C-alpha positions in Angstrom: 222.9 96.1 51.9 224.1 92.5 52.4 227.6 93.2 54.1 225.3 95.4 56.9 222.5 93.5 56.7 225.4 90.2 58.4 226.6 92.8 60.7 222.8 93.1 61.8 222.2 89.4 62.1 225.4 89.4 64.6 224.3 91.7 67.0 220.6 90.5 67.0 221.6 86.9 67.3 224.4 88.0 69.5 222.0 90.3 72.4 218.4 87.5 71.8 220.1 84.7 72.9 222.2 86.3 76.2 220.1 84.8 79.7 220.5 89.0 80.8 217.7 89.5 77.4 215.5 85.9 78.6 215.5 86.8 81.8 214.6 90.6 81.8 212.3 90.0 78.6 210.2 87.7 81.1 210.5 89.5 84.2 209.7 92.7 84.0 206.3 91.3 82.4 205.7 89.9 85.7 206.6 92.8 87.7 204.1 95.1 86.3 201.9 93.1 87.1 203.1 92.2 90.6 203.2 95.9 90.9 198.6 96.3 90.0 198.4 92.7 91.7 199.7 93.9 95.4 197.7 96.4 95.7 194.9 94.9 95.8 195.5 91.6 97.3 196.7 94.5 99.9 193.6 96.1 100.0 191.2 92.9 100.3 194.1 90.7 103.3 192.4 92.0 106.7 194.1 93.4 109.0 195.0 91.1 112.7 191.8 92.8 115.5 193.0 95.3 117.2 190.9 96.5 121.1 190.2 99.6 121.6 189.7 100.7 125.2 187.4 104.4 124.9 187.4 106.7 127.8 184.2 109.7 127.3 185.0 111.8 130.1 182.0 113.9 127.5 179.3 111.6 127.6 179.3 112.4 123.9 180.8 109.7 121.6 179.3 106.7 122.7 177.7 106.2 119.5 180.2 107.1 117.4 183.0 104.7 117.4 181.8 101.0 115.6 183.2 97.9 115.6 184.8 96.7 112.4 186.3 93.2 111.2 189.9 95.0 112.4 188.9 97.0 115.3 187.0 96.1 118.0 185.6 99.6 120.4 184.6 99.1 123.9 183.7 101.8 126.3 186.2 101.8 129.6 184.7 103.4 133.2 188.4 104.3 134.8 189.8 107.1 135.4 192.1 107.8 133.1 195.5 107.6 135.4 194.3 103.8 136.4 193.3 103.2 132.8 197.3 103.5 131.9 198.8 101.6 134.6 197.0 98.4 133.9 197.1 99.0 129.2 199.7 97.5 130.1 197.7 94.5 130.8 194.8 95.0 129.7 195.4 92.9 126.9 194.0 96.3 125.1 195.7 97.5 122.1 194.8 101.2 121.8 193.4 103.8 125.1 191.5 107.1 123.6 190.6 109.1 126.3 188.1 112.2 125.2 187.9 114.8 128.1 184.6 117.0 129.0 185.6 119.9 127.2 186.4 118.6 123.8 183.7 120.5 122.4 185.9 123.9 123.6 189.2 122.4 123.3 188.9 120.1 120.1 193.4 119.2 120.8 192.9 118.0 124.4 192.1 114.3 122.5 194.2 111.8 123.1 194.7 108.5 121.6 197.8 106.0 124.0 199.6 102.9 122.7 202.4 100.7 124.0 203.5 100.5 120.7 203.6 103.8 117.4 199.6 103.5 116.9 199.2 103.7 113.0 198.3 106.5 110.5 194.9 104.2 109.4 193.7 103.9 113.3 194.9 107.3 114.1 193.2 109.5 111.1 190.0 107.3 111.3 189.7 108.0 115.5 190.0 111.8 114.8 187.8 112.1 111.8 185.3 110.8 113.7 185.4 113.1 116.8 185.7 115.7 114.6 182.7 115.2 112.9 180.6 114.5 115.9 181.6 117.3 116.9 180.4 119.3 114.4 177.7 117.6 114.0 176.9 118.6 117.7 178.1 122.6 117.0 175.4 122.7 113.9 172.8 121.3 116.4 173.0 124.6 118.4 173.5 126.9 115.2 170.1 125.2 114.9 171.6 123.3 111.5 170.5 120.2 110.9 173.5 117.8 109.5 171.1 115.9 106.3 170.3 119.5 105.1 174.0 120.5 105.4 174.7 117.2 103.4 171.9 117.5 100.7 173.4 120.5 99.9 176.9 119.2 98.9 177.3 118.4 94.9 179.8 116.9 93.2 180.0 118.0 89.2 181.1 115.4 86.9 181.4 116.5 83.2 181.2 114.3 79.9 183.8 115.5 77.2 183.0 115.5 73.0 184.8 115.1 70.7 183.3 117.2 67.7 184.2 116.8 63.8 182.6 117.0 60.8 181.8 113.1 60.9 180.1 113.8 64.0 180.4 113.5 68.0 182.5 111.3 69.3 183.6 110.4 73.4 186.9 111.8 75.1 188.8 111.5 77.9 191.0 114.2 78.9 192.8 112.7 82.2 193.2 109.4 79.9 194.7 111.4 77.0 196.7 112.4 79.6 198.0 109.0 81.3 198.0 107.8 77.6 200.5 110.6 76.2 202.9 110.1 79.8 202.7 106.9 79.0 204.0 106.6 75.5 207.0 109.7 75.9 207.9 108.0 78.8 208.4 104.5 77.0 210.6 106.2 74.3 212.5 108.4 77.1 213.4 105.1 78.8 213.8 102.9 75.0 216.3 105.5 73.5 218.9 105.4 76.9 218.5 101.7 77.3 219.0 100.6 73.7 221.3 103.4 72.6 223.5 102.9 75.7 223.5 99.6 74.5 225.2 100.5 70.7 227.6 102.4 72.7 228.9 100.1 75.1 229.4 97.7 72.1 231.2 99.9 69.7 233.5 101.2 72.9 234.2 96.9 73.9 235.1 95.9 70.0 237.6 99.5 70.5 238.7 98.7 73.5 239.7 95.1 72.6 241.2 95.7 69.0 238.2 93.8 67.5 237.9 96.8 65.5 241.0 96.1 63.2 240.1 92.5 62.0 236.4 93.5 61.3 237.6 96.9 59.4 239.1 95.1 57.0 236.6 93.7 54.9 233.7 96.0 56.8 233.2 99.7 56.0 232.7 101.7 59.1 229.6 102.8 58.0 228.0 99.6 57.1 229.3 98.4 60.5 227.6 101.1 62.6 224.3 100.8 60.3 224.6 97.5 60.9 225.5 97.4 64.9 221.8 100.4 64.8 219.7 98.8 63.6 220.1 95.0 64.5 220.1 97.3 68.4 216.6 98.4 67.3 215.5 95.3 66.3 216.5 93.8 69.4 214.2 96.2 71.3 211.1 96.6 69.3 211.6 92.5 69.9 211.8 93.0 73.9 209.3 95.0 73.5 206.5 93.8 71.7 206.9 91.2 74.0 207.2 93.2 77.1 203.4 93.9 76.2 202.1 90.5 74.5 203.5 89.5 77.9 202.4 92.5 79.8 198.5 92.3 78.1 197.9 88.0 79.3 198.8 88.7 82.2 196.6 91.6 83.3 193.8 89.6 81.5 194.2 86.7 83.7 194.6 88.7 86.5 191.8 91.1 86.1 189.2 87.6 85.4 190.7 87.1 89.1 190.5 90.1 90.8 187.5 91.9 88.4 185.1 94.5 89.5 183.1 92.5 92.0 185.9 91.6 93.9 187.1 95.4 93.5 183.7 95.7 94.9 184.0 93.9 97.3 187.4 95.3 98.7 185.3 98.8 98.8 183.5 97.4 101.0 185.7 95.1 103.7 187.3 99.1 104.5 188.0 98.9 108.3 185.9 101.7 108.9 182.9 100.7 106.9 181.1 98.1 109.0 178.2 98.7 110.7 178.2 97.1 114.3 178.4 97.8 118.0 179.1 100.5 119.9 181.6 101.7 121.7 179.0 101.1 124.6 178.5 98.3 123.4 175.3 98.0 122.0 174.1 97.4 118.7 174.2 100.6 116.0 171.7 100.5 113.9 170.6 104.0 113.2 172.0 105.7 109.8 172.5 109.0 110.8 174.7 108.0 113.4 178.4 109.7 112.6 181.3 107.0 111.3 184.3 106.9 111.6 185.2 108.0 107.0 185.3 105.1 104.9 186.7 104.4 101.3 185.0 106.1 98.5 182.7 103.7 97.1 184.1 104.4 93.6 186.5 102.1 94.1 184.3 99.5 92.6 183.9 101.0 89.8 187.6 101.7 88.2 187.8 98.7 86.0 185.4 99.8 84.1 185.7 103.7 84.1 188.7 103.1 83.0 187.8 100.6 79.8 185.6 103.3 79.6 188.1 106.0 79.3 190.6 104.2 77.1 188.3 102.9 74.8 188.0 106.5 73.0 191.2 106.9 72.3 192.1 106.4 68.6 194.1 103.4 69.4 195.4 103.2 64.7 196.7 106.1 65.9 198.3 106.2 68.7 199.8 102.6 67.9 201.5 103.8 64.4 202.5 106.7 65.5 204.8 105.3 68.5 206.1 102.9 65.8 207.4 106.1 63.8 208.0 107.9 66.5 210.2 105.2 68.8 212.0 103.4 65.5 212.7 107.5 64.5 213.9 108.9 68.0 216.0 105.6 68.2 217.7 105.8 65.2 218.5 109.1 65.6 220.6 108.7 69.3 221.8 105.5 68.5 223.6 107.2 65.7 224.6 110.2 67.8 225.9 107.2 70.7 227.5 105.0 68.4 229.5 108.4 67.3 230.6 108.2 71.2 231.9 104.9 71.4 233.8 105.3 68.3 235.4 108.7 69.7 236.8 107.2 73.3 239.1 105.1 75.0 237.1 103.9 78.4 233.9 104.4 79.9 235.5 107.8 82.3 235.2 109.5 78.9 231.7 108.9 78.2 229.9 111.1 80.1 231.7 114.1 79.2 230.0 113.4 75.3 227.2 111.7 76.6 225.7 115.0 78.9 225.3 117.0 75.6 223.3 115.1 73.5 221.1 113.6 76.3 220.1 117.1 77.4 216.8 117.2 74.6 215.9 114.0 75.3 215.6 115.3 79.0 214.5 118.6 78.3 212.2 117.2 76.2 210.6 115.2 79.4 211.3 118.0 81.4 208.8 120.2 79.2 206.3 117.5 78.7 203.8 118.5 81.7 204.0 121.8 80.5 202.9 120.6 76.7 200.0 118.4 78.1 198.3 121.5 80.2 197.9 123.2 76.4 199.0 120.3 73.5 198.0 123.1 70.9 200.3 126.0 72.2 203.2 127.1 70.0 206.4 125.4 73.0 204.0 121.9 72.0 204.2 122.8 68.4 207.9 124.1 67.9 208.8 121.5 70.6 207.3 118.8 68.4 209.2 119.8 64.8 212.6 119.7 66.7 214.3 116.5 66.0 216.0 115.5 68.7 212.3 116.7 70.7 209.8 115.7 68.7 209.4 111.7 69.4 209.2 112.8 73.3 206.1 115.9 72.8 204.6 114.9 69.8 203.6 111.2 71.8 201.9 113.3 74.8 199.8 115.3 71.7 199.2 112.5 69.6 196.4 111.8 72.4 194.6 114.3 72.4 194.3 115.1 68.9 197.1 116.3 66.8 196.1 117.5 62.9 197.8 115.4 60.7 200.4 117.7 58.2 201.3 118.7 61.7 202.9 114.6 62.5 203.6 114.0 58.7 205.5 117.4 59.0 207.5 116.2 62.0 207.7 113.3 61.0 209.7 114.7 57.9 212.5 116.4 59.9 212.6 114.1 62.2 213.5 111.9 59.4 216.2 114.5 57.7 216.9 114.9 61.7 218.6 111.5 61.3 220.1 111.7 57.8 222.2 114.6 58.9 222.6 113.3 62.2 223.7 109.8 61.0 225.8 111.8 58.1 227.8 113.4 61.1 227.8 110.4 63.4 229.7 108.3 60.0 232.0 111.0 59.8 233.2 111.0 63.4 232.6 107.2 63.5 235.2 106.3 60.5 238.1 108.0 62.3 237.7 107.4 66.1 236.9 103.1 65.4 240.5 103.5 64.9 242.3 106.0 67.8 243.5 104.8 69.9 245.8 106.9 73.1 244.4 110.2 72.2 241.9 112.2 74.7 239.3 113.7 71.8 237.8 117.5 72.2 234.9 118.9 70.7 237.4 120.8 68.4 238.9 117.8 67.8 235.6 116.3 66.5 234.0 118.9 64.3 237.9 118.5 62.4 237.2 114.6 61.9 234.1 115.5 60.2 235.7 117.1 57.2 238.2 114.7 57.1 239.0 113.6 53.7 238.3 109.0 53.5 
């Protein structure tokens, strides 16, 4: 045991002292926080004021276009051809032409610009004209749009979990998001740190350092020390990521809280009352306006916080820790065996793909499991040791019976013991095997070689 601890200590300290480990540990939370902050910053940032000239031959759309802090609409009285010739010198950024037959031919709307019109401006103008055409046709049919709008209802359901203890709030959206997040974290870290074990073994074998190490350390002790040492490196980095990300997210949430988001939602370029295209002030609440950003943006933080608070975080974190460690140990044993079996990086892919198929399959199947977390497919995939770390973490946020979790963990531990035994048998032979490209048939013989 002392020998395994020495190998473990060496593997751990060598990796955590590397500059790459320190840089990535500090940089990753900053990048993750920036991914969240950047869209908020861009949404709050005011764009340059653009001037839009509107030539309306139909005389129906004078009150449709409202000037904002980003767009200024002005009515044009020139004929279209003359306006087009003078456009580059007029100081306008966009020229909107609404023909007289727009009601009969809605596709005749035209936009002119020296450069390509942005998609947001184009969609906003199109939607405003479309809404006004619908208004006109509804009036012609004797239908009041206000009455029609009042018939539209959005239904949302509050979800609850019922048990012997009573009822408690639940959130399917939060369960789905957290399930995918935890599953991806396990999937990603198994590949990341498992590959580190394989490369460490391959590097020592290639440099012939292992020949010196094996003289005083048994192959199984060396393999176990490497696997556990790299596992502790992964856990250390993961915990630091969580703490740093939580700290940065808390600081950013304080700086960009719900009030700021509410202002962001209300500062949409298509959501400000102002002047109509004819220069008059628009005050009629019923006048058609260019579509606005959803007011629900203001409540996004409070809704997300309420949804997350409905989850059983104790169970989630305990299960994540168990399946993170169990999944890593199972696959890293196979990665160590691959590193011991080959002589160079080119031969790695031959053995890497077969052992990673179950992990890739589990991540693909997660999208089907999320639809029916209590179905037979979800149950069996969460029992198989090679797929249970990913699939079970998708199911846990929805609620899984304790006996299923206990059985899955027991099978995962049993699977690791079996895989570790096979990997150790391959490792003890392959670690000193040079100059021969192994095959799967050769590896099967190594398992049954006598010590």
